[in-house]
C-alpha positions, 0 to 999 in steps of 0.5 A: 445700829444694833437692837437694844435689849432690856428686861421686861421688869425694866421695861415695865418700870420705865412704862410706869414712870409715866403713870398712864394707869393713873390717868386711866383711873380718872377718865369718864366712862365715855373716855374709857370706852374710847380708850377701849376702841383705840386699843382694839384698833391698835391690836388689830394693826399690831397684835404682837406689840409689847407697848400695846399689850401693856397698855391693854393690861392697864386698860383692862385692869382699870375697867375691871376695878371700876366695874363699869358694867358686867359686860366690861368686867367679863371682857376684862376677865377674858382679856386677862385669861386669853389675851386680846385675840380672844376678846376681839375675835381676831382669829379667822 
């Protein structure tokens, strides 16, 4: 079985067809924080996973848009500029 290769644009389009970001927009603060914890655990397990990276982009965008707290806004901005390893201090 050969590897299937798709473009990033195609991948993002497929991902957005399920509209997970719209679901994130309707979560409460507690549910968003749980998503952030789940994302942190996922990044620690597989820091190079494309689906996890795209999920993180959506999650951080929603957190930033809703400006839940200044700390979360700063976290989202750091994630955007430096990636999850800087946000979660994954490098030893």
